[in-house]
C-alpha positions in Angstrom: 70.5 90.1 124.9 71.0 93.4 122.2 70.7 92.5 118.5 74.0 93.5 118.1 75.2 91.2 120.7 73.1 88.7 119.0 75.0 89.0 116.1 78.4 89.3 117.4 78.1 86.0 119.7 76.9 83.2 117.2 77.7 85.6 113.2 74.5 85.1 112.0 72.7 88.0 109.9 70.6 91.2 111.3 67.6 89.0 109.7 68.2 85.7 111.7 69.5 87.9 114.8 65.6 89.8 114.9 63.8 86.2 114.3 65.8 84.6 117.1 65.3 87.7 119.6 61.1 87.8 118.5 62.2 92.0 117.5 61.1 93.7 114.5 64.3 95.1 112.3 62.4 98.1 111.5 63.0 98.9 115.5 66.9 97.2 115.6 67.1 100.0 112.7 65.8 102.9 114.1 68.0 105.1 115.0 66.5 108.3 115.9 66.5 112.0 114.0 64.8 114.1 117.1 68.2 116.7 117.5 69.1 116.5 121.3 70.2 120.0 121.2 67.5 121.8 123.4 67.9 125.0 122.5 66.9 128.3 125.1 64.0 125.9 126.5 66.0 124.6 129.3 67.0 128.4 130.2 63.2 129.8 129.7 61.6 126.5 131.6 63.9 127.4 134.5 62.7 131.2 134.4 59.6 130.6 134.8 59.8 127.7 137.3 61.7 130.4 139.1 58.2 132.9 138.2 55.8 130.8 139.4 57.0 128.4 141.9 54.2 126.2 142.4 53.5 125.5 138.6 53.7 121.8 137.8 54.9 120.9 134.4 52.0 120.4 132.8 50.9 123.9 134.2 54.7 125.8 133.0 54.3 123.5 129.1 50.9 126.0 128.7 52.5 128.5 129.1 55.4 127.0 126.7 53.4 126.6 124.3 51.0 130.8 124.9 54.6 132.2 124.4 55.8 130.1 121.0 57.5 127.2 121.7 57.1 124.7 119.9 57.7 121.7 122.5 55.6 119.1 123.3 54.7 117.3 127.4 56.9 115.0 127.5 59.9 117.0 126.2 59.1 119.5 129.2 58.5 116.9 131.6 62.4 115.7 130.9 63.9 119.2 131.5 61.6 119.4 133.9 63.7 116.0 135.5 66.9 117.5 134.5 66.5 120.7 136.1 65.6 119.3 139.2 61.9 121.9 139.7 59.9 119.0 140.8 57.8 120.5 143.1 57.9 118.9 146.8 54.4 117.1 147.6 53.2 116.1 151.0 52.2 112.6 151.8 48.6 112.2 153.6 47.2 109.5 154.2 44.7 108.1 152.2 41.0 108.1 153.2 38.6 106.1 152.4 35.3 108.1 151.4 32.4 108.4 150.1 31.9 111.7 148.6 28.6 113.7 147.9 27.9 113.9 144.2 28.0 118.1 143.2 25.4 118.9 141.5 26.1 119.4 137.6 26.7 123.3 136.4 25.1 124.2 133.1 25.6 128.3 133.2 28.1 130.9 135.3 26.4 132.3 138.1 24.6 128.8 138.9 26.5 128.8 141.9 28.9 130.5 144.7 31.3 129.0 146.9 31.9 130.6 149.7 34.7 130.5 152.4 37.1 131.6 154.4 41.0 131.3 154.3 43.0 132.8 157.6 46.8 133.9 157.6 48.9 136.6 159.4 50.4 139.7 158.4 54.0 141.7 159.6 52.3 144.0 162.8 51.4 140.3 164.0 47.8 141.0 163.9 45.2 138.0 162.1 44.3 138.4 158.9 41.6 136.7 157.0 40.4 136.9 153.7 36.4 135.7 151.9 37.1 133.8 148.1 34.0 133.4 146.7 34.2 131.4 142.9 31.6 130.4 140.6 31.9 127.0 140.5 31.4 126.8 136.7 34.0 129.2 135.3 36.3 129.1 137.9 36.3 133.2 138.5 37.8 134.4 141.6 34.2 136.8 141.5 35.8 138.6 145.0 38.7 138.7 147.7 37.7 140.5 150.9 41.1 141.1 153.6 40.5 142.9 156.3 41.6 141.7 160.3 38.0 140.2 161.3 34.7 139.4 158.6 31.0 139.7 160.0 28.3 138.6 158.3 27.3 141.8 157.4 30.7 142.7 155.7 30.6 139.1 153.4 26.5 141.0 152.2 28.4 144.2 151.4 30.5 142.4 149.4 28.7 140.4 147.1 26.1 143.1 146.7 28.9 144.6 145.1 29.9 141.4 142.8 26.2 140.6 141.7 26.2 144.3 140.2 28.4 143.1 138.6 27.1 140.3 137.5 24.8 138.8 138.3 22.2 137.3 140.8 23.6 133.9 141.6 21.6 131.0 142.0 22.8 129.3 145.5 25.7 129.5 147.6 27.7 126.6 148.5 28.7 126.9 151.9 30.3 125.7 155.5 28.9 126.0 158.4 30.7 128.7 159.8 29.2 131.6 161.9 29.4 134.4 159.5 27.3 132.2 157.1 24.8 130.9 159.3 23.5 133.8 161.5 19.9 134.9 160.5 20.5 139.1 158.8 22.7 137.0 155.9 20.1 134.0 155.9 17.9 137.3 155.5 19.1 138.9 153.2 19.8 136.2 150.8 15.9 135.6 150.8 15.5 139.1 150.1 17.8 138.1 147.0 15.9 135.5 146.1 19.5 133.4 146.9 19.3 129.4 148.1 21.6 128.3 150.8 23.3 125.4 149.8 24.8 124.0 154.1 27.0 121.2 153.4 27.7 118.4 156.0 29.9 119.7 159.4 32.7 118.3 159.3 32.9 117.4 155.0 34.9 120.2 153.3 35.2 118.0 150.7 31.5 118.7 149.9 32.7 122.2 148.9 35.9 121.2 146.8 35.7 124.2 144.3 36.3 126.3 147.2 38.8 123.8 149.2 40.9 123.6 145.7 40.9 126.9 144.5 41.9 128.6 148.5 44.6 125.9 148.5 45.6 127.4 144.9 45.4 131.0 147.5 47.6 129.7 150.3 50.3 128.1 148.4 51.0 130.9 145.1 50.6 133.9 147.0 49.9 133.6 150.8 53.0 131.4 151.7 55.2 133.6 148.4 54.9 137.0 150.9 55.4 137.9 153.9 52.8 140.9 154.6 54.0 144.1 155.9 49.7 145.8 156.7 47.0 145.3 155.9 47.0 147.1 152.5 50.3 145.6 151.4 48.4 142.1 152.5 45.3 143.6 150.0 47.5 144.6 147.4 49.4 140.5 146.9 46.3 139.1 147.4 44.5 141.6 144.7 47.7 141.2 142.0 46.9 137.8 142.3 43.6 137.4 142.3 43.7 139.4 139.1 46.1 136.7 137.4 44.5 133.6 138.9 41.5 135.2 136.3 43.4 136.5 133.1 47.1 134.7 133.1 46.9 131.7 135.1 45.7 127.9 133.0 43.3 125.8 134.7 43.6 122.9 134.7 40.4 121.4 133.9 39.2 124.3 131.3 41.1 123.0 129.3 44.5 124.8 130.6 42.8 128.3 129.6 42.2 131.3 131.7 38.4 132.0 134.0 38.2 134.6 131.6 38.7 133.1 128.6 36.8 130.5 128.9 34.1 132.6 130.7 34.4 135.0 127.4 34.1 132.0 124.7 31.7 130.2 126.1 29.4 133.7 126.5 30.3 133.8 122.3 29.3 130.2 121.8 25.6 130.9 124.1 25.5 134.6 121.8 25.7 132.4 118.7 23.5 129.4 119.7 20.8 131.0 121.0 17.7 132.2 119.5 17.9 136.1 119.4 15.3 136.8 121.8 15.6 133.6 124.6 19.7 135.6 125.6 17.1 137.9 125.8 15.0 136.9 128.4 17.2 134.4 130.2 19.2 136.8 131.0 16.4 139.2 132.2 15.5 136.2 134.6 18.6 136.2 135.4 18.7 139.8 137.6 15.1 140.4 138.4 15.5 142.2 142.1 12.8 140.9 144.3 10.3 142.7 145.8 12.0 143.0 149.5 15.9 143.6 148.7 14.9 147.7 148.9 15.0 147.0 153.0 18.6 145.5 153.1 19.8 148.1 150.6 18.4 150.8 153.3 20.0 147.6 155.7 23.0 147.4 154.7 24.3 151.2 154.6 25.7 152.3 158.3 23.1 154.1 160.6 24.9 155.1 164.0 23.3 153.0 166.9 21.9 150.3 164.8 23.1 148.0 165.0 22.1 144.4 162.8 19.2 143.6 165.7 17.6 146.7 165.8 16.8 146.2 161.5 16.1 142.6 162.0 13.7 142.9 164.2 12.2 146.6 162.4 11.6 143.8 159.0 10.6 141.1 161.6 7.9 142.8 162.2 7.3 144.5 158.9 7.3 140.8 157.5 5.8 138.4 159.3 8.4 135.4 157.7 
């Protein structure tokens, strides 16, 4: 029963009514001073939701905040519901399982995660996307798009990424044939890269890349009908730039992966000793003595297959 109703029915004062109802008088007298006029916020919110149809209200709130709008997440959630902008999510089965703990990551290039995503282009041909993710900064290092990707192409793609960054300590992979091939294992060994394979049938052990693949499919692949391979590479490349430099990441405090990596590097430069940082960079990018063979093997040689190159390498290096 409301205080005003109790005062009318029993002809008592507000103090007496609040005492009988067990309510504080400040609560009974409170009147909201926040104006209900939301101004341009609903329109801007709806425009952002149309531009990013797979964003939730918290990520949209982060976009509004970065654009200069002074609104809190509760107000954005109210407008999000009133505008019927809520995402429809599939209700899956809740399975009970004991997950495998992921290693504690302390720096970039400590562990990269690799996986494949499949789709089709308008011509009816199959489309494969090799996704490579830095598990510490959550940066998408490359998205290789082609109708077919072999283990040799995976090594070439990683060579290009290593030339721009550094050699990773380990790679987290599933048990696909491209990652289990002798050629790929030999290339990783020449680079001093450890291979961390997940248990077969347990994709949750590679959770970072699986989450990223879901975002790629939800926000890019499902929203485009690719006319051909060139169109697919262009759209997926643009989404990668958006993911790294524009899209706020909830696990990084709603910073973009590129900004998080930049701030981490700046903080490390301020706190590290002058000589220790340079030593760490040198040790992280040290080249292996066997890498010359694989720089030679990655080039195109007519009439010589990967199996022949591996046989020549085995004859010179008795592992």
